Backbone as CSV, one residue per row, in Angstrom:
resi,resn,N_x,N_y,N_z,CA_x,CA_y,CA_z,C_x,C_y,C_z
1,UNK,-25.165,4.224,-14.432,-25.230,5.693,-13.547,-24.016,5.826,-13.174
2,UNK,-23.100,6.699,-13.684,-21.980,6.581,-13.307,-21.283,7.063,-12.227
3,UNK,-20.416,6.389,-11.210,-20.188,7.097,-9.881,-19.698,8.776,-10.029
4,UNK,-20.112,9.500,-9.011,-19.673,10.408,-8.487,-18.191,10.814,-8.472
5,UNK,-17.693,11.447,-8.985,-16.079,11.626,-8.729,-16.151,12.312,-7.329
6,UNK,-15.393,11.984,-6.279,-15.369,12.464,-4.959,-14.319,14.116,-4.850
7,UNK,-13.538,13.418,-6.013,-12.252,14.567,-6.320,-13.029,16.010,-6.872
8,UNK,-13.835,15.658,-7.873,-14.652,16.760,-8.037,-15.596,17.423,-7.166
9,UNK,-16.276,16.711,-6.675,-16.836,17.346,-5.324,-16.012,18.113,-4.263
10,UNK,-15.224,17.911,-3.742,-14.322,18.372,-3.249,-13.461,19.806,-3.245
11,UNK,-13.044,19.360,-5.113,-12.356,20.432,-5.532,-13.193,21.574,-5.470
12,UNK,-14.463,21.109,-6.181,-15.357,22.425,-6.301,-15.669,22.864,-5.123
13,UNK,-15.904,22.220,-3.877,-15.835,23.104,-2.287,-15.187,23.387,-2.127
14,UNK,-13.735,23.371,-2.314,-12.248,24.122,-1.977,-11.849,25.322,-2.316
15,UNK,-12.533,25.433,-3.729,-12.101,26.844,-4.381,-13.384,27.552,-3.629
16,UNK,-14.365,27.605,-3.039,-15.014,28.343,-2.583,-14.280,28.936,-1.222
17,UNK,-13.175,28.515,-0.968,-12.843,28.700,0.559,-11.432,29.459,0.471
18,UNK,-10.744,28.338,-0.599,-9.153,28.566,-0.481,-8.663,29.164,-1.863
19,UNK,-7.807,29.654,-1.836,-7.446,30.593,-3.471,-7.639,29.573,-4.371
20,UNK,-7.586,29.295,-5.496,-7.674,28.269,-6.441,-8.155,27.060,-6.227
21,UNK,-8.679,26.605,-4.858,-9.114,25.459,-4.426,-8.044,24.281,-3.909
22,UNK,-6.655,24.694,-3.792,-5.965,24.023,-3.653,-4.618,24.719,-2.738
23,UNK,-3.533,24.058,-2.200,-2.209,24.538,-1.436,-1.400,24.221,-2.499
24,UNK,-0.459,25.155,-2.413,1.109,24.866,-2.610,0.747,23.881,-4.291
25,UNK,2.116,23.261,-4.723,2.523,22.940,-5.635,1.235,22.289,-6.385
26,UNK,0.083,21.976,-5.965,-1.014,21.459,-6.433,-1.421,22.184,-7.604
27,UNK,-1.584,23.685,-7.453,-2.146,24.564,-8.118,-1.707,24.715,-9.617
28,UNK,-0.653,23.440,-10.210,-0.350,22.828,-11.346,-1.561,22.497,-12.158
29,UNK,-2.166,21.774,-11.623,-3.622,21.129,-12.357,-4.222,22.219,-13.215
30,UNK,-3.572,23.153,-12.555,-4.858,24.238,-13.760,-4.174,24.406,-15.040
31,UNK,-2.862,24.637,-15.126,-2.197,24.640,-16.128,-2.514,23.373,-17.072
32,UNK,-2.405,22.092,-16.372,-2.198,20.993,-16.976,-4.108,20.269,-17.272
33,UNK,-4.377,20.698,-16.709,-6.318,19.788,-16.539,-6.349,19.032,-15.651
34,UNK,-7.275,18.583,-15.663,-7.891,17.546,-14.452,-8.078,18.143,-13.221
35,UNK,-8.164,17.212,-12.683,-8.859,17.857,-11.161,-7.950,17.596,-10.122
36,UNK,-7.480,17.931,-9.334,-6.234,17.707,-7.965,-6.933,16.537,-7.097
37,UNK,-6.013,15.480,-7.070,-6.562,14.334,-5.827,-6.921,14.488,-4.331
38,UNK,-7.397,14.336,-3.754,-7.757,14.863,-2.179,-7.879,13.549,-1.467
39,UNK,-6.603,13.612,-0.907,-6.128,12.746,-0.126,-6.889,12.411,1.239
40,UNK,-7.507,11.226,1.231,-8.465,10.416,1.888,-7.128,9.882,3.404
41,UNK,-6.416,9.019,3.161,-5.347,8.409,3.699,-3.930,8.052,2.849
42,UNK,-2.949,7.668,4.053,-1.642,7.624,3.178,-0.865,6.607,4.256
43,UNK,-0.418,5.758,3.788,1.126,4.611,4.644,1.917,4.883,3.647
44,UNK,2.966,4.571,4.405,4.155,4.231,3.470,4.318,5.270,2.458
45,UNK,4.750,4.260,1.224,4.818,5.561,-0.036,3.445,5.935,-0.583
46,UNK,2.428,5.383,-0.358,1.389,5.286,-0.935,-0.080,6.358,-0.564
47,UNK,-1.009,6.531,-1.288,-2.294,7.657,-0.610,-3.291,7.018,-1.268
48,UNK,-4.367,7.137,-1.027,-5.865,7.003,-1.321,-6.511,8.412,-1.809
49,UNK,-6.984,8.505,-2.832,-7.627,9.653,-3.018,-9.097,9.420,-2.260
50,UNK,-9.869,10.618,-2.614,-11.384,10.389,-1.996,-11.951,9.351,-2.706
51,UNK,-12.034,8.893,-3.753,-12.325,7.776,-4.619,-12.254,6.822,-4.191
52,UNK,-10.804,6.310,-3.312,-10.279,5.113,-2.739,-9.580,4.390,-3.706
53,UNK,-8.934,5.236,-4.801,-8.018,4.667,-5.529,-6.722,5.093,-5.074
54,UNK,-5.564,4.032,-5.343,-4.371,4.059,-4.682,-3.470,4.344,-5.579
55,UNK,-2.342,5.321,-5.072,-1.319,6.368,-5.820,-0.096,5.969,-5.154
56,UNK,0.878,5.846,-5.976,2.088,6.003,-5.412,2.250,7.381,-5.198
57,UNK,3.368,7.749,-3.653,3.085,9.133,-3.799,5.081,9.944,-4.244
58,UNK,5.118,10.294,-5.446,6.190,10.276,-5.997,6.511,11.999,-5.739
59,UNK,5.682,12.822,-5.027,6.361,13.913,-4.116,7.168,13.777,-3.025
60,UNK,6.157,12.809,-1.751,6.522,12.740,-0.479,7.369,13.890,0.003
61,UNK,6.690,15.072,-0.414,7.250,16.506,0.590,6.898,16.469,1.885
62,UNK,7.405,17.307,2.780,7.540,17.563,3.911,7.496,16.318,4.782
63,UNK,8.321,15.307,4.829,8.195,14.755,5.737,7.963,13.297,5.095
64,UNK,7.308,12.696,4.586,7.354,11.315,3.918,8.361,10.990,2.895
65,UNK,8.963,11.766,2.126,10.132,11.594,1.718,10.896,10.892,2.760
66,UNK,11.215,10.841,3.827,11.962,10.589,4.457,11.679,9.143,5.194
67,UNK,10.593,9.134,5.447,10.221,7.858,6.504,8.769,7.151,5.497
68,UNK,8.140,7.779,4.651,6.971,7.492,4.354,5.965,8.068,4.965
69,UNK,4.871,7.777,4.783,3.321,8.572,5.459,2.992,7.310,7.055
70,UNK,3.070,8.041,7.777,2.868,6.865,8.954,3.620,5.857,10.087
71,UNK,4.738,6.257,9.692,5.325,5.604,10.119,5.682,5.404,11.684
72,UNK,5.673,4.226,11.875,5.168,4.021,13.682,6.222,4.270,14.144
73,UNK,7.612,4.762,14.057,8.337,5.646,14.977,7.626,7.212,14.950
74,UNK,7.479,7.494,13.793,7.209,8.750,13.930,5.667,9.146,14.460
75,UNK,5.232,8.365,14.651,3.482,8.218,15.105,3.552,7.954,16.625
76,UNK,4.699,7.192,17.249,4.644,6.785,18.674,5.232,8.447,19.196
77,UNK,6.357,9.156,18.520,7.027,10.037,18.581,5.695,11.251,18.990
78,UNK,4.834,11.308,18.317,3.643,12.462,17.881,3.245,12.303,18.808
79,UNK,2.487,10.986,19.202,1.245,10.628,20.244,1.987,10.644,22.182
80,UNK,3.318,10.780,21.677,4.136,10.950,22.958,4.371,12.364,23.521
81,UNK,5.020,13.231,22.516,4.262,14.460,22.839,3.274,14.944,22.836
82,UNK,2.202,14.286,22.466,0.710,15.070,22.592,0.691,14.537,24.215
83,UNK,0.925,13.563,24.588,0.513,13.526,25.983,1.565,14.063,26.885
84,UNK,2.303,14.449,26.522,3.494,15.096,27.281,2.722,16.653,27.519
85,UNK,1.645,16.883,26.475,1.093,18.655,26.575,2.086,19.525,25.876
């Protein structure tokens, strides 16, 4: 029995509440076919999708392109800011 693709499940669910089922440049998946990856976690230059598959984040937009995902200095600063209210 084939394992259920969690990205497919999440994409189907997302299409019911988000226009196109995705945000931002991921809408390009409709043009090239396939299912967008739903990120479960990220660290440094990598991210893992809902199926646990590891990828290199070649896009790294909105911050990670500078330091990677989950950089310790960024996490520390965010935690400090949150504690300061």
